[in-house]
C-alpha positions as CSV (number, residue, x, y, z in Angstrom):
1,M,0.0,0.0,0.0
2,L,1.3,3.4,-1.0
3,T,1.5,6.2,1.5
4,S,2.4,9.8,1.0
5,S,5.7,11.1,2.1
6,P,6.0,13.5,5.0
7,A,6.9,16.3,2.7
8,T,3.8,15.8,0.6
9,A,1.6,15.7,3.7
10,L,3.2,18.9,5.0
11,R,2.5,20.7,1.7
12,T,-1.1,19.6,1.7
13,S,-1.8,20.6,5.3
14,T,-0.2,24.0,4.9
15,A,-2.1,25.0,1.6
16,P,-3.8,28.5,2.0
17,T,-7.7,28.7,2.1
18,P,-9.1,31.1,-0.5
19,S,-10.6,34.3,1.3
20,P,-14.1,35.7,0.2
21,D,-14.1,38.5,-2.4
22,P,-15.2,41.8,-0.8
23,S,-16.9,42.8,-4.0
24,D,-19.2,39.8,-3.8
25,N,-20.3,40.8,-0.3
26,L,-21.0,44.3,-1.4
27,L,-23.0,43.1,-4.4
28,Q,-25.1,40.8,-2.2
29,Q,-25.7,43.6,0.3
30,T,-26.7,45.9,-2.5
31,E,-29.1,43.4,-3.9
32,D,-30.6,42.8,-0.5
33,T,-31.0,46.5,0.2
34,L,-32.6,47.1,-3.2
35,G,-34.9,44.2,-2.8
36,E,-36.0,45.3,0.6
37,A,-36.5,48.9,-0.7
38,G,-38.5,47.6,-3.6
39,R,-40.7,45.5,-1.3
40,S,-41.2,48.4,1.0
41,F,-42.1,50.7,-1.9
42,W,-44.5,48.2,-3.3
43,D,-46.2,47.7,0.0
44,W,-46.5,51.5,0.4
45,F,-47.7,52.0,-3.2
46,T,-50.3,49.3,-3.0
47,D,-51.7,50.8,0.2
48,W,-53.2,54.3,-0.5
49,P,-51.3,55.7,-3.5
50,L,-52.6,53.0,-5.8
51,H,-56.1,53.5,-4.5
52,V,-55.8,57.3,-5.1
53,I,-54.7,56.7,-8.7
54,V,-57.6,54.3,-9.3
55,I,-60.0,56.8,-7.8
56,L,-58.6,59.6,-10.1
57,V,-58.7,57.4,-13.2
58,V,-62.3,56.1,-12.6
59,G,-63.5,59.6,-11.7
60,I,-61.9,61.2,-14.8
61,V,-63.2,58.5,-17.1
62,L,-66.7,58.8,-15.6
63,L,-66.7,62.6,-16.0
64,V,-65.5,62.4,-19.6
65,V,-68.2,59.9,-20.5
66,L,-70.9,61.9,-18.8
67,R,-69.9,65.1,-20.5
68,R,-69.7,63.4,-23.8
69,V,-73.2,61.9,-23.4
70,I,-74.7,65.1,-22.2
71,S,-73.1,67.2,-24.9
72,H,-74.1,64.7,-27.6
73,V,-77.7,64.4,-26.5
74,S,-78.1,68.2,-26.0
75,E,-76.6,68.9,-29.4
76,R,-78.8,66.3,-31.1
77,I,-81.8,67.9,-29.6
78,A,-80.6,71.4,-30.5
79,T,-79.9,70.6,-34.1
80,G,-82.7,68.0,-34.6
81,A,-80.2,65.8,-36.5
82,P,-81.2,62.2,-36.6
83,S,-78.7,59.5,-35.8
84,G,-77.1,58.0,-38.9
85,S,-77.0,54.5,-37.4
86,E,-80.4,53.9,-35.9
87,S,-81.2,50.2,-35.3
88,R,-84.6,48.8,-36.1
89,W,-85.6,48.9,-32.5
90,Q,-84.5,52.5,-32.1
91,D,-86.5,53.4,-35.2
92,W,-89.5,51.4,-33.8
93,F,-89.5,53.2,-30.5
94,R,-88.7,56.6,-31.9
95,K,-91.5,59.1,-31.2
96,A,-93.7,59.7,-34.2
97,P,-94.0,63.3,-35.5
98,L,-96.5,65.2,-33.4
99,M,-98.0,68.7,-33.5
100,E,-94.7,70.1,-32.1
101,D,-92.9,69.0,-35.3
102,A,-95.5,70.8,-37.5
103,I,-95.2,73.9,-35.3
104,A,-91.4,73.8,-35.6
105,V,-91.7,73.7,-39.4
106,A,-94.2,76.5,-39.4
107,N,-92.4,78.7,-36.9
108,P,-88.8,79.5,-37.8
109,L,-88.1,80.6,-34.2
110,A,-89.1,77.2,-32.8
111,N,-85.8,75.6,-33.7
112,E,-83.9,78.5,-32.3
113,R,-85.8,78.2,-29.0
114,R,-85.2,74.4,-28.9
115,A,-81.5,74.9,-29.5
116,Q,-81.2,77.5,-26.9
117,R,-83.1,75.5,-24.4
118,S,-81.3,72.2,-24.9
119,R,-77.8,73.8,-25.0
120,T,-78.5,75.8,-21.8
121,V,-79.8,72.7,-20.0
122,G,-76.8,70.7,-21.3
123,S,-74.5,73.4,-19.9
124,V,-76.2,73.2,-16.5
125,L,-75.9,69.4,-16.5
126,N,-72.3,69.5,-17.5
127,S,-71.5,72.0,-14.7
128,T,-73.4,69.9,-12.2
129,A,-71.6,66.7,-13.3
130,N,-68.2,68.5,-12.9
131,I,-69.1,69.7,-9.4
132,V,-70.6,66.4,-8.1
133,I,-67.9,64.1,-9.5
134,S,-65.0,66.5,-8.4
135,V,-66.4,66.6,-4.9
136,M,-66.8,62.8,-4.8
137,I,-63.2,62.3,-6.0
138,L,-61.9,64.8,-3.4
139,L,-63.8,63.2,-0.5
140,S,-62.8,59.7,-1.6
141,I,-59.1,60.7,-1.8
142,L,-59.2,62.4,1.6
143,A,-60.9,59.4,3.2
144,E,-58.3,57.1,1.5
145,V,-55.3,58.9,3.0
146,G,-56.8,58.8,6.4
147,F,-58.4,62.2,6.7
148,N,-61.6,62.4,8.7
149,V,-64.1,63.9,6.3
150,G,-66.9,64.0,8.8
151,P,-66.0,67.5,10.2
152,L,-65.3,68.7,6.7
153,L,-68.7,67.7,5.5
154,A,-70.3,69.4,8.5
155,S,-68.3,72.6,7.9
156,A,-69.2,72.5,4.2
157,G,-72.9,72.1,5.2
158,L,-72.7,75.2,7.4
159,V,-70.9,77.2,4.7
160,G,-73.5,76.1,2.2
161,I,-76.3,77.3,4.4
162,A,-74.6,80.6,5.0
163,V,-73.9,81.1,1.3
164,G,-77.5,80.1,0.5
165,F,-78.9,82.7,2.9
166,G,-76.5,85.4,1.6
167,A,-77.1,84.6,-2.1
168,Q,-80.7,83.5,-1.8
169,S,-81.9,85.8,-4.6
170,L,-79.2,84.8,-6.9
171,V,-79.9,81.1,-6.3
172,T,-83.6,81.7,-6.8
173,D,-82.9,83.5,-10.2
174,F,-80.8,80.5,-11.4
175,I,-83.3,77.9,-10.3
176,S,-86.2,79.8,-11.9
177,G,-84.2,80.2,-15.1
178,I,-83.6,76.5,-15.3
179,F,-87.3,75.7,-14.9
180,I,-88.2,78.4,-17.4
181,L,-86.0,76.7,-20.0
182,I,-87.0,73.1,-19.1
183,E,-90.7,73.9,-19.1
184,D,-90.4,76.1,-22.2
185,Q,-92.5,78.8,-20.7
186,Y,-91.2,81.2,-23.3
187,G,-88.3,81.6,-25.7
188,V,-86.6,83.9,-28.2
189,G,-89.1,85.7,-30.4
190,D,-92.2,85.2,-28.1
191,V,-94.4,88.1,-27.3
192,V,-94.8,88.0,-23.5
193,D,-96.1,90.0,-20.5
194,L,-93.9,89.4,-17.5
195,G,-95.6,91.9,-15.3
196,S,-94.5,95.3,-13.9
197,G,-94.6,96.8,-17.4
198,A,-92.2,94.3,-18.9
199,E,-94.1,93.5,-22.0
200,G,-92.7,92.9,-25.5
201,V,-90.6,90.5,-27.6
202,I,-88.2,88.1,-25.9
203,E,-84.6,88.8,-27.2
204,Q,-82.6,86.5,-24.9
205,V,-83.3,84.0,-22.1
206,Q,-80.4,83.3,-19.7
207,L,-80.3,81.4,-16.5
208,R,-80.4,84.5,-14.4
209,T,-82.2,87.1,-16.5
210,T,-84.6,87.5,-19.4
211,Q,-84.4,90.3,-21.9
212,V,-87.6,91.8,-23.3
213,R,-87.8,94.4,-26.0
214,A,-90.8,96.6,-25.6
215,L,-92.8,98.1,-28.5
216,D,-91.2,101.5,-27.9
217,G,-87.7,100.0,-28.1
218,T,-87.0,99.8,-24.4
219,L,-85.0,96.7,-23.4
220,W,-86.2,95.3,-20.1
221,W,-83.9,93.1,-18.0
222,V,-86.0,91.0,-15.8
223,R,-84.6,88.7,-13.1
224,N,-86.0,85.2,-13.5
225,G,-86.6,84.9,-9.7
226,E,-88.9,88.0,-9.8
227,I,-91.2,86.6,-12.5
228,L,-94.4,85.6,-10.6
229,R,-96.5,85.1,-13.8
230,A,-95.7,85.1,-17.5
231,G,-98.3,85.6,-20.2
232,N,-97.1,84.2,-23.6
233,R,-99.1,85.5,-26.5
234,T,-97.2,83.4,-29.2
235,Q,-96.8,79.9,-27.8
236,R,-98.0,76.9,-29.9
237,W,-100.8,78.9,-31.5
238,S,-102.6,82.2,-31.3
239,R,-106.1,83.5,-31.9
240,A,-106.9,86.5,-34.0
241,L,-110.1,88.4,-33.0
242,A,-111.6,91.1,-35.2
243,E,-114.3,92.9,-33.3
244,V,-116.7,94.8,-35.6
245,R,-119.2,97.4,-34.5
246,V,-122.3,98.2,-36.6
247,P,-125.3,100.4,-36.1
248,V,-127.8,99.0,-33.6
249,D,-130.6,99.0,-36.2
250,A,-128.6,96.9,-38.7
251,D,-130.0,93.6,-39.9
252,V,-128.2,90.9,-37.9
253,D,-128.5,88.3,-40.7
254,V,-127.1,90.7,-43.3
255,V,-124.2,91.6,-41.0
256,R,-123.4,88.0,-40.2
257,A,-123.5,87.0,-43.8
258,A,-121.1,89.9,-44.7
259,L,-118.7,89.0,-42.0
260,G,-118.8,85.4,-43.1
261,R,-117.8,86.4,-46.7
262,A,-115.0,88.6,-45.2
263,A,-113.6,85.7,-43.2
264,D,-113.8,83.4,-46.3
265,A,-112.0,86.0,-48.4
266,V,-109.1,86.4,-46.0
267,A,-108.8,82.6,-45.6
268,A,-108.6,82.2,-49.4
269,D,-106.1,85.0,-49.8
270,E,-102.6,83.6,-50.7
271,A,-100.9,86.1,-48.4
272,Y,-102.8,84.6,-45.3
273,A,-103.9,81.1,-46.3
274,T,-100.9,79.4,-44.7
275,E,-101.3,81.4,-41.5
276,F,-104.6,79.7,-40.5
277,L,-104.6,76.5,-38.3
278,E,-108.4,76.5,-38.4
279,P,-110.9,78.2,-40.8
280,P,-112.0,81.6,-39.5
281,A,-115.6,81.9,-38.3
282,V,-118.0,84.5,-37.0
283,R,-118.9,84.0,-33.3
284,S,-122.5,83.1,-32.9
285,G,-124.8,85.8,-31.6
286,V,-124.2,89.4,-30.8
287,D,-121.4,90.2,-28.4
288,T,-122.4,93.6,-27.1
289,V,-125.3,96.0,-27.7
290,S,-125.4,99.7,-26.8
291,D,-127.8,102.6,-27.6
292,I,-126.1,103.3,-31.0
293,S,-124.2,100.1,-31.9
294,M,-123.8,96.4,-31.6
295,S,-120.6,94.3,-32.0
296,F,-119.7,91.0,-33.7
297,T,-116.5,89.1,-33.5
298,I,-114.6,87.0,-36.1
299,L,-112.4,84.3,-34.6
300,A,-109.4,82.6,-36.2
301,Q,-106.8,80.2,-34.8
302,V,-103.5,81.0,-36.5
303,R,-99.8,80.4,-36.2
304,P,-98.1,82.0,-33.3
305,G,-97.1,85.6,-33.7
306,V,-99.2,86.4,-36.8
307,Q,-102.6,87.1,-35.1
308,W,-102.2,90.9,-35.3
309,D,-101.6,90.8,-39.1
310,V,-104.5,88.4,-39.6
311,S,-106.8,90.5,-37.4
312,R,-106.0,93.6,-39.5
313,A,-106.8,91.7,-42.7
314,L,-110.1,90.5,-41.2
315,L,-110.9,94.0,-40.2
316,L,-110.3,95.5,-43.6
317,A,-112.2,92.7,-45.3
318,A,-115.1,93.1,-42.9
319,Q,-115.3,96.8,-43.5
320,A,-115.4,96.3,-47.3
321,E,-118.1,93.7,-47.1
322,L,-120.2,95.7,-44.7
323,R,-120.1,98.7,-47.0
324,T,-120.9,96.5,-50.0
325,A,-123.9,95.1,-48.1
326,G,-125.2,98.6,-47.3
327,V,-124.6,98.5,-43.6
328,L,-123.9,102.1,-42.6
329,R,-121.0,103.8,-40.9
330,G,-119.7,100.9,-38.9
331,E,-116.1,101.7,-37.8
332,P,-114.7,98.3,-36.9
333,T,-112.1,97.9,-34.2
334,V,-109.6,95.1,-33.8
335,R,-108.4,93.1,-30.9
336,A,-105.8,90.3,-30.9
337,E,-105.2,87.7,-28.3
338,A,-103.0,84.7,-27.9
339,A,-103.8,81.4,-26.4
340,T,-102.1,78.1,-25.7
341,D,-103.2,74.5,-25.7
342,G,-105.8,74.0,-22.9
343,S,-106.6,77.6,-22.5
């Protein structure tokens, strides 16, 4: 059996052990430190920062979608443009043309009123969506980072009450303006009576004020919150009334026949034929009787805003027919009124 010599054993036992490389230890420590920092950052990031980012993204996306939908719908209503890609079901459930469509065609201002109303309401809805979603995002973020929002909500409520009392008239004006537009109480081009002498043609309807141009050219600025009643003489349809006075001893049948011919003549006139929604007619009976005269009235339902022109035409035709029929010295007077559905 072979054995190693003492010299060989001595060399083997005295061989140096390799020492660890300091750079390897530094690299390992760096990796451990970076790993620990990464884990700490991830734990911190997945706590409230990630939740805040998610809240912001969801809130912004929701706000953008709401604004797009509101703007699209309000613009569709304003322009009256039909969708180019309506499905069969959408076409089936689409509202059939009603009297409003005929009125919109007959009255050029109807489309302008509809556009103003829909765009104003769309603007209000957009502003409301901005405020509501922004407040929700802010409160959600504050609650996520650990802020107690209870006292904040209580303080906001108190501030809101104080502002509401301080700006009560302003808030009333805006709320009244919104309902005026939504309910279509009146619009641009309407002849209205808003009380306190503000009577004339509507030039502009805003959320806070309404501008009315009087017959003498005066421009009235009326706060919407101060309008307690509004008389609209040109909404949907109007009624022309021609009141004719004749001598008290005139033959009633002759007078009624002459007025009937006058009404038929105006209805057949090309200048006025398209203004009538119903054929004009002489109201039955005698309206008033005095010592020297009695009065008759011709009624006609016409397009909104043209009742005064039609009334004057009926007046002139009635005067001509009465003179032709030999009825003496009747000086007709004219009165025009407006009415709406259900009045």
